[in-house]
N, C-alpha and C positions, 0 to 999 in steps of 0.2 A: 326445531322451529321451522326449518325449510320445508319439511314434510307437511306441517300444518298449513303453511302459507300456500303451498302447491295445491293442497286439497281445497282450501277456501277459494282459490282462483278457479279451479276446475268446477266447483259447485256454482260459482257466479257465472261462468261461461255457459254452463248447461242451462241455467235458468234463463239467461238472455236468449239463447237459441230457441227455447220453447216459446217465449214471448214473441220473438220475431216470426215464428211459424204461425202463431195465432193471429198476429196482425196481417200477415199475408193471406191467411184464410178469410179474414174479415173483408179484405179488399176484393178477393175473388167472389165472395158472397154478395157483394153490393150489386143491387139492380133488381130486375124483375124476373121471376121464375114462374113456371107453369108446373103444377103438380100432375105428373103423368100417370102415377099409379100409387095405390095403397094396397099392400098385400098383408095377409095375416098368416101366422104359422099354423093355424088350425084350418081344417077343411070344412067347407059348407058355407051357407049364406048367413053369416053371423050379423046380428044387429047390435051395435054398440055405439057409444058416444066417444068422440075423440076431442081432446082439448076442452072438455067440459061442455061442448055444445054441438059439434059438427058430426055428421054421419060420414061413413066411408064414401058413400056415393056422392055426397056434396063436396068432399075434398078433392076427389078425382076431377081434374079439369079446372081447379081453382087457380087464381092468379095471386102471387105473393110478391111483395116488395120488401127488400132488406136495405136498411140505411145504417151502415156500420159506424159512421162518425158519432151517432148518438145511441147506437144499439137498439133501434126500434124498427118497426115494420108494420105491415098490414097485409091482410088477404081478403079476398072476396070469394065466397063459395060459388059453385057452378052446378047447374042441373035443375030439373023440374022439382018444384016444391022446396027448393033450398033458398035460404035467405040471401038477398043481394046486398045486405048491409056490409059496410066496411068493418072488419074485425082487426083490432089493434093488438100489438104485443111488444114486449121488450125481450131481447135475447142476449145471451152471453155465451161465448165460446170459452170454456175453461181449459185448463191444461190437459195433457194427455192422461187418460185413465190408466192407473197402474195395473188394472185387471185385464183390460182388453187391448190396450195400446192404441185405442181410438180416442178422438176428442169427445169430451163431454160437452153437451150443448144444452143450455137452459132456455126454455121458452115460457114466458109468463104473459098471459092475457092481460090487457090493460084497456082503459078507455081512450078516447081520442087525445086526451091530455097526458097520457102515459102513466096514469095512476091505476094501480090494481084495485079492483073492487072486492075481490075475494082472497087476495094474497095467496093464490094457488099458482104453482108453476109446474112444469113438466120437464123432467130430465130425459134427454135423448142422447143417442150416440151419433155423432157426425161420422158416418162410416166411409163416405166418399165425397170429395169435392174437387171438381176440375173447373175449367173456365166455362164449360157448357153443361155439366151434369152435377147433380148432388143427390145424396141418399142419406136418410136417417133411419135409425132403429129405435124403437120404443117398446119396452116391456111393460105390460099392464096385467092386472088381475081380471080375469073374465070367468065368471061362474066358479070362483075359488081356485082357478088354475092360471099359471102364467101364460100369457099370449104375447107373442112378439109381432109388432107391426113394423113394416118397412115402407117408407115413403120415398118415392123417386121423383126427382124434379129435372126439368130441362130449362136452361136459361133462354129467355126471350130476347 
């Protein structure tokens, strides 16, 4: 009986630690970020859409705001020929992925009121988060092959 109690306490403590790390990550995420770079694992000038609407060129230089107390945010694209509309999203930092050891991060485009019009979301890996920098990885299918995108941010 003591062994079962010890195991249950250990599982409880491990789950609390994970939640504490996620809450700390959300606090670090809070604020305004500048997307410094978007890179792809493939070579060449690839043309593809990211998050259902944006091009790589429009996301580089974009401004992002994260509001963790309600898990929402917005971004504005940057560059010639890019939309200057406010793009809204909901986000969630999930527990550590058992496969990669990295945080899973869910980004879901919404309207201004926080409602999803397409019910589409994007699962990313939060691979790095400090007080001044952040990086995500996102694997997509491009021309039938996996393509890994890496997004790098700097806190403003």
